[in-house]
C-alpha positions as CSV (number, residue, x, y, z in Angstrom):
1,M,0.1,0.2,0.3
2,E,1.4,3.2,-1.5
3,V,1.6,5.7,1.8
4,T,1.8,9.4,0.7
5,L,3.8,12.1,3.3
6,Q,2.2,15.6,4.3
7,V,4.8,18.1,4.4
8,S,4.0,21.6,6.0
9,D,4.9,24.7,4.2
10,D,7.3,25.3,7.4
11,Q,9.0,22.1,7.1
12,V,10.0,23.3,3.3
13,A,10.9,26.4,4.4
14,E,13.1,24.5,7.6
15,Y,15.0,22.6,5.2
16,L,15.7,25.1,2.8
17,Q,17.4,27.0,5.6
18,K,18.9,24.1,6.6
19,N,20.4,23.4,3.0
20,P,20.7,26.4,0.7
21,Q,22.7,24.3,-1.5
22,F,19.7,22.9,-2.6
23,F,19.2,24.8,-5.4
24,E,22.5,24.9,-6.3
25,R,22.2,20.8,-7.0
26,H,18.7,21.5,-9.0
27,P,19.4,24.6,-11.2
28,M,16.6,23.4,-13.1
29,L,13.8,23.8,-10.5
30,L,14.4,27.5,-10.8
31,A,14.2,28.2,-14.2
32,D,10.7,26.1,-14.2
33,M,9.1,27.7,-10.7
34,Y,6.8,30.6,-11.5
35,L,5.1,32.6,-8.7
36,P,2.4,35.2,-8.9
37,S,3.3,38.5,-9.9
38,P,3.4,41.2,-7.2
39,H,1.8,43.7,-9.0
40,G,-0.7,41.6,-10.1
41,I,-0.2,40.9,-13.9
42,G,-0.1,36.9,-14.6
43,T,2.9,35.1,-13.3
44,V,6.4,35.4,-13.2
45,S,9.7,33.3,-12.9
46,L,11.4,33.4,-9.2
47,A,14.4,35.0,-10.5
48,E,11.6,37.7,-12.0
49,R,10.1,38.1,-8.9
50,Q,13.5,38.6,-6.7
51,Q,14.3,41.1,-9.5
52,L,10.7,42.8,-8.6
53,A,11.6,42.6,-5.1
54,Q,14.5,44.4,-5.0
55,R,13.3,47.0,-7.4
56,D,10.7,47.9,-5.1
57,K,13.0,47.5,-2.5
58,I,15.3,50.1,-4.1
59,R,12.3,52.6,-4.7
60,V,11.3,52.0,-1.0
61,L,15.2,53.5,-0.3
62,E,15.5,56.7,-2.7
63,S,11.8,57.7,-1.4
64,R,13.6,57.5,1.5
65,M,16.5,58.8,1.0
66,A,15.0,62.1,-1.6
67,E,12.4,62.4,1.8
68,L,16.0,62.4,4.4
69,L,17.6,65.0,1.9
70,S,14.5,67.1,1.4
71,Y,14.3,67.3,5.2
72,G,18.2,68.4,5.5
73,K,17.3,71.3,2.9
74,E,14.9,72.4,4.9
75,N,16.8,72.3,8.1
76,D,19.8,74.3,6.3
77,T,17.1,76.7,4.9
78,I,16.0,77.0,8.7
79,S,19.5,77.3,9.9
80,E,20.4,80.2,7.6
81,K,17.6,82.0,8.6
82,V,18.5,81.9,12.4
83,H,22.1,82.9,11.6
84,R,20.5,86.3,10.0
85,L,18.5,86.4,13.0
86,S,21.6,86.1,15.6
87,L,23.5,88.6,13.6
88,G,20.8,90.9,13.4
89,L,20.0,90.7,17.6
90,L,24.0,91.3,18.0
91,A,24.2,94.3,15.9
92,A,21.1,95.6,17.5
93,Q,22.2,97.9,19.9
94,E,18.7,100.0,21.1
95,F,16.0,98.2,22.7
96,D,13.4,99.7,20.2
97,I,14.7,98.4,17.3
98,L,16.0,95.1,18.9
99,L,12.3,94.4,19.3
100,Q,11.3,95.4,15.8
101,L,14.1,93.2,14.5
102,L,12.8,90.3,16.2
103,I,9.5,90.7,15.0
104,H,10.3,91.7,11.5
105,S,12.4,88.3,11.5
106,L,9.7,85.8,12.9
107,R,6.7,87.3,10.4
108,E,9.0,87.8,6.9
109,D,11.5,85.1,7.5
110,F,9.5,82.7,9.0
111,Q,6.4,83.2,8.1
112,V,4.7,83.8,11.6
113,P,1.9,86.4,11.2
114,H,1.5,86.9,15.0
115,V,4.5,87.6,17.3
116,A,4.6,89.0,21.0
117,V,7.2,89.2,23.6
118,R,6.5,90.3,27.3
119,L,8.7,91.5,29.9
120,W,8.0,91.4,33.7
121,A,11.9,91.8,34.5
122,T,12.9,95.6,35.2
123,P,13.9,98.0,32.4
124,Q,17.4,99.3,32.9
125,E,16.1,101.9,31.1
126,L,13.0,103.9,33.1
127,T,11.8,105.0,29.4
128,H,11.4,101.6,28.3
129,A,9.1,100.5,31.1
130,A,6.3,102.2,28.7
131,H,7.0,99.5,26.3
132,D,4.0,97.3,24.9
133,A,6.9,94.8,25.8
134,Y,6.2,95.9,29.7
135,Q,2.9,95.4,29.3
136,Q,1.4,93.5,33.2
137,V,1.0,90.1,33.1
138,D,-0.7,88.0,35.8
139,A,0.9,85.7,38.2
140,E,-0.6,82.7,36.8
141,L,1.3,83.6,33.2
142,S,5.0,84.0,35.1
143,Q,4.8,81.1,37.0
144,W,3.9,78.7,34.0
145,T,6.5,80.4,32.2
146,Q,9.0,79.6,34.6
147,N,7.7,76.0,34.7
148,L,8.3,76.0,30.6
149,L,11.3,74.6,30.3
150,T,11.1,73.6,26.7
151,P,9.0,75.1,24.2
152,Y,5.2,74.8,24.1
153,C,4.1,73.8,21.0
154,G,-0.4,73.4,20.6
155,K,-3.2,75.4,20.7
156,Q,-3.8,78.2,23.4
157,P,-2.8,76.6,26.9
158,G,-5.9,78.3,29.1
159,L,-4.2,81.7,29.0
160,E,-5.5,85.0,27.8
161,L,-2.7,85.2,24.6
162,A,-5.0,86.1,21.8
163,K,-5.2,90.3,22.9
164,W,-1.4,90.2,22.6
165,F,-1.1,90.5,19.1
166,G,-3.5,93.5,18.3
167,T,-6.1,91.4,15.5
168,D,-10.0,90.9,16.0
169,A,-8.7,87.0,14.3
170,T,-8.2,84.2,17.1
171,P,-5.0,82.4,16.3
172,Q,-5.3,78.7,16.0
173,S,-2.2,77.6,17.1
174,Y,0.6,78.8,19.2
175,A,4.4,78.6,19.9
176,L,5.5,79.5,23.5
177,I,8.9,80.3,24.3
178,A,10.5,81.2,27.9
179,L,12.9,83.7,28.0
180,R,15.2,83.0,31.0
181,S,18.8,83.4,32.2
182,E,18.5,81.5,35.5
183,H,14.9,81.9,35.8
184,A,12.2,83.2,33.7
185,F,11.5,87.1,32.7
186,G,10.0,86.9,29.8
187,L,7.8,85.3,27.2
188,L,8.1,84.9,23.4
189,A,4.7,84.2,21.8
190,L,4.1,83.4,17.9
191,A,1.2,82.6,16.8
192,S,-1.0,81.3,13.6
193,D,-3.7,80.9,12.2
194,D,-3.4,77.4,10.8
195,A,-4.0,75.0,13.5
196,N,-1.6,72.6,12.2
197,R,1.5,75.2,12.0
198,F,2.2,74.6,15.8
199,Y,2.0,71.2,17.2
200,P,2.4,69.1,20.4
201,E,4.6,66.5,18.5
202,M,7.0,68.9,16.1
203,G,10.5,69.4,16.8
204,T,11.7,72.5,18.9
205,L,15.3,72.2,18.4
206,F,15.2,75.6,16.3
207,L,12.6,77.6,18.7
208,K,14.7,76.6,21.6
209,R,17.6,78.1,19.7
210,I,15.6,81.1,18.7
211,G,14.4,81.8,22.8
212,E,18.2,81.6,24.0
213,L,19.2,84.0,21.2
214,V,16.2,86.1,22.1
215,S,16.9,86.0,25.8
216,A,20.7,86.6,25.9
217,A,20.2,90.0,23.5
218,L,17.4,90.9,25.9
219,L,19.5,90.7,29.1
220,R,21.5,93.8,28.1
221,H,18.5,95.4,28.9
222,V,17.1,94.4,31.6
223,T,17.8,94.2,35.0
224,L,17.2,90.5,37.1
225,S,16.0,90.8,40.4
């Protein structure tokens, strides 16, 4: 009586893994084996299937490389803008000019439509106390900023900020950056009408650097208690 042995797919796969020379001993099998096309059109030989798989992998890698290059170019562009802002902040000796330059750069170079600065340190020159940047802020905001160790990005965080920008429109997303030395002495507020411009998962490296640059520039004009 003839007995038929059932061999599972796993057993075949295990055998081929343990015997990689199998197809060297039976080369005609490679020519005779046909598999469904991964693109859904008829069948292809095993060799053609391997070539198609390799081409698909190459396309994925090329797409990923193009994406990385795009990110790299974007970062280079932002770095150049931050560098220009740094030079401007270094050159601006007057408090008013410094803030004007900062706001102009963020609006024009970084396309941030709404920018505001609030300071609660003591101005070195009494005439600066009348500047909009020194409008009184409540204790809740200053304490919230003190605890802000990295830039905040997202919706308005329960603080009354929209009125800072002098517009009737209500911004839909915010980037809030503490201005600090040892302790926070102010807040740089950026806002956009686009709800997706500033979001919690976005990278904040450049925002953090801008905050550090602005803090260093403003320390020349304030007295910290």
